[in-house]
C-alpha positions in Angstrom: 23.9 11.0 13.4 22.5 10.3 9.9 20.3 7.4 9.5 20.3 5.7 6.0 17.0 3.8 5.6 18.8 1.5 3.1 18.3 -0.9 2.1 16.0 -3.2 0.6 18.4 -5.1 -1.5 16.6 -7.3 -3.8 17.6 -11.1 -3.3 17.9 -11.3 -7.2 21.3 -9.3 -6.6 19.8 -5.8 -7.5 20.8 -3.3 -4.9 18.0 -0.9 -4.2 18.4 2.2 -1.7 15.1 3.5 -0.2 15.8 7.1 0.8 12.2 8.0 2.0 10.7 6.6 5.3 9.8 3.0 5.3 6.2 3.8 6.4 4.7 6.6 4.4 1.0 5.7 4.0 -1.7 8.4 3.5 -5.3 7.8 2.7 -7.2 10.7 3.8 -7.3 12.3 0.3 -8.0 9.4 -1.8 -10.5 10.4 -4.5 -13.8 8.6 -4.9 -14.4 7.2 -8.2 -15.9 9.6 -10.9 -16.8 8.7 -14.5 -15.8 11.3 -17.2 -17.5 10.5 -20.5 -16.8 14.0 -22.0 -13.0 13.7 -21.8 -11.1 14.2 -25.2 -8.3 12.1 -24.1 -8.2 8.5 -25.1 -6.4 7.3 -22.1 -8.9 8.9 -19.8 -11.8 7.4 -21.7 -10.0 4.1 -21.3 -9.5 4.6 -17.5 -13.1 5.8 -17.0 -14.5 2.7 -18.8 -12.2 0.5 -16.7 -13.5 2.3 -13.5 -17.1 2.1 -14.8 -16.5 -1.8 -15.3 -15.1 -1.9 -11.7 -18.1 0.0 -10.3 -20.4 -2.5 -11.8 -18.2 -5.4 -10.4 -18.3 -3.6 -7.0 -22.2 -3.4 -7.0 -22.4 -7.1 -8.0 -19.9 -8.1 -5.2 -21.7 -5.9 -2.6 -25.2 -7.5 -3.5 -23.7 -11.0 -3.2 -22.1 -10.7 0.2 -23.2 -13.0 2.8 -24.0 -10.2 5.3 -25.6 -7.5 3.0 -26.8 -5.4 5.9 -23.2 -4.6 7.1 -22.3 -3.4 3.4 -25.2 -2.1 1.7 -24.1 1.5 2.2 -20.5 0.8 1.5 -18.4 3.3 -0.6 -15.1 2.6 -2.3 -12.4 5.0 -2.9 -9.9 4.0 -5.4 -6.1 4.7 -5.9 -4.3 5.4 -8.9 -3.7 1.8 -9.7 -7.6 1.4 -9.6 -7.5 -0.7 -6.4 -9.5 0.3 -3.3 -7.7 2.8 -0.9 -10.5 3.0 1.4 -13.8 1.1 2.0 -16.3 3.6 3.9 -19.8 3.4 5.6 -19.3 -0.1 6.8 -21.2 -1.6 9.7 -19.2 -4.6 10.5 -20.7 -6.1 13.6 -18.1 -6.3 16.3 -16.6 -9.7 17.5 -14.6 -7.6 20.2 -11.5 -8.5 18.1 -10.6 -5.7 15.8 -8.0 -7.7 13.9 -10.5 -10.6 13.1 -13.1 -8.2 12.1 -10.6 -6.4 9.7 -9.7 -9.8 8.3 -13.2 -10.6 7.6 -14.0 -7.4 6.0 -10.8 -7.7 3.6 -11.6 -11.2 2.7 -15.1 -10.3 1.9 -14.0 -7.5 -0.4 -10.8 -9.4 -1.8 -12.4 -9.6 -5.4 -12.2 -5.9 -5.7 -8.5 -6.1 -5.2 -8.1 -8.3 -8.1 -7.9 -11.4 -6.2 -10.3 -14.4 -5.7 -8.5 -15.8 -2.9 -10.4 -17.3 0.0 -7.6 -17.3 2.4 -7.8 -15.4 5.7 -5.5 -12.3 5.4 -2.4 -12.2 7.6 -2.7 -8.9 9.2 -1.1 -8.1 12.6 -1.7 -5.2 14.9 1.1 -2.7 15.1 -0.5 0.1 17.3 -3.9 1.4 18.2 -5.2 4.7 19.3 -8.4 5.0 21.4 -10.6 8.2 21.8 -11.0 8.8 25.4 -14.1 11.0 24.6 -16.0 8.7 22.1 -14.2 5.4 22.6 -13.7 5.0 18.9 -10.4 3.1 18.0 -8.0 3.5 15.1 -5.7 0.4 14.6 -2.8 0.3 12.3 -1.9 -3.2 11.2 0.8 -4.7 9.0 0.3 -7.3 6.3 2.5 -10.5 6.0 2.9 -13.0 3.3 4.2 -16.4 4.3 5.4 -14.7 7.7 7.2 -12.0 6.0 6.2 -8.3 6.3 4.8 -6.6 3.1 6.6 -3.2 3.2 4.4 0.0 3.0 1.1 -2.0 3.0 -0.3 -1.0 6.2 -4.1 -1.4 6.9 -5.9 1.0 9.3 -9.2 0.1 10.7 -11.5 2.6 12.3 -14.3 1.6 14.8 -17.2 3.5 16.5 -18.0 3.5 20.1 -19.6 0.1 19.9 -16.7 -1.5 18.4 -18.2 -1.9 14.8 -15.7 -1.1 11.9 -17.1 1.8 9.9 -13.9 2.3 7.6 -10.9 0.5 6.4 -7.9 2.5 4.8 -4.8 0.9 3.0 -3.5 -1.2 0.3 -4.6 -4.6 0.8 -2.2 -7.1 -1.2 -3.9 -10.4 -1.3 -2.5 -11.8 -4.7 1.0 -12.3 -3.9 2.5 -15.5 -5.1 6.4 -15.5 -4.9 9.2 -17.7 -3.6 10.3 -16.6 0.0 13.7 -18.3 -0.5 16.6 -15.9 -0.8 19.2 -16.2 -3.4 21.8 -14.6 -1.2 22.4 -14.7 2.5 21.8 -12.0 5.0 25.6 -11.8 5.4 26.3 -11.6 1.9 23.8 -8.7 1.5 25.0 -6.8 4.5 28.6 -6.9 3.2 27.3 -5.1 0.0 26.0 -2.1 2.1 28.9 -2.1 4.3 31.3 -1.6 1.5 29.3 1.2 0.1 29.3 3.2 3.4 32.5 1.8 5.0 34.4 5.3 4.7 31.6 7.2 6.4 32.4 8.4 9.9 30.9 6.6 12.9 29.6 4.0 10.6 27.5 1.3 12.1 24.6 -1.2 11.3 21.8 -0.3 13.7 19.3 -2.9 12.3 20.4 -6.2 10.8 19.0 -7.6 7.6 15.4 -9.0 7.6 13.6 -10.6 4.6 10.6 -8.6 3.6 8.1 -8.6 0.7 8.9 -5.3 -1.2 6.2 -4.1 -3.7 8.2 -2.3 -6.6 6.1 -0.9 -9.6 3.8 -3.7 -10.5 5.8 -6.5 -8.8 6.4 -7.9 -5.5 10.0 -8.6 -4.7 11.7 -10.6 -2.0 14.2 -8.2 -0.4 16.5 -7.6 2.6 15.8 -4.8 4.8 18.4 -3.2 7.0 19.6 0.1 8.4 23.0 1.7 8.3 23.9 4.8 10.4 26.7 7.1 9.7 27.8 10.8 10.7 28.0 13.1 7.8 27.1 16.8 8.2 27.0 17.4 4.6 24.1 15.2 3.8 
């Protein structure tokens, strides 16, 4: 059975097919910031200056946090969009609630993500791994905006044996501000996908349309997500 992870059809009537897995987050190799002032490339110099400015802002932000002892050794790893992909060397005191503690850290660092929001992040636990040897925990959470899941924006929090968060990985998205009212209905969108794949063998809809927030390029789009399965040995 071939499973087409379709769909994400944009509610602005633009049809988008997502052929890669819906969740494909990797943070382990996120590079730390380095400033190269000897490069001959003007674009590299520009990026380096931007990163330097961001580092200065980072230090200012770290020094102004309400609980400096928890963040004084914090290190930031940046992604290609110059947003944090990981916050390391944290010592966030445990409240025995890993979701609440993660929300608190993300809120404290929100300015580094280009947002001055004071709202508590809407992150919800998806799954959690606990080490039997060390009792360390690794919790994956999904982000939501006005009750809708933000696709491919998982947050992963890591705690030590005492429950203190020492690292957070992921792409926090605090600056979303879009309408969540769809311009086409779920049935209308589903009919578009059904027409495209109706000639496939053993065609069926295995996951009905659900409204989600879909980050695309530099935008955040309202989208319908659904899954169509069919049998095609050639694909």
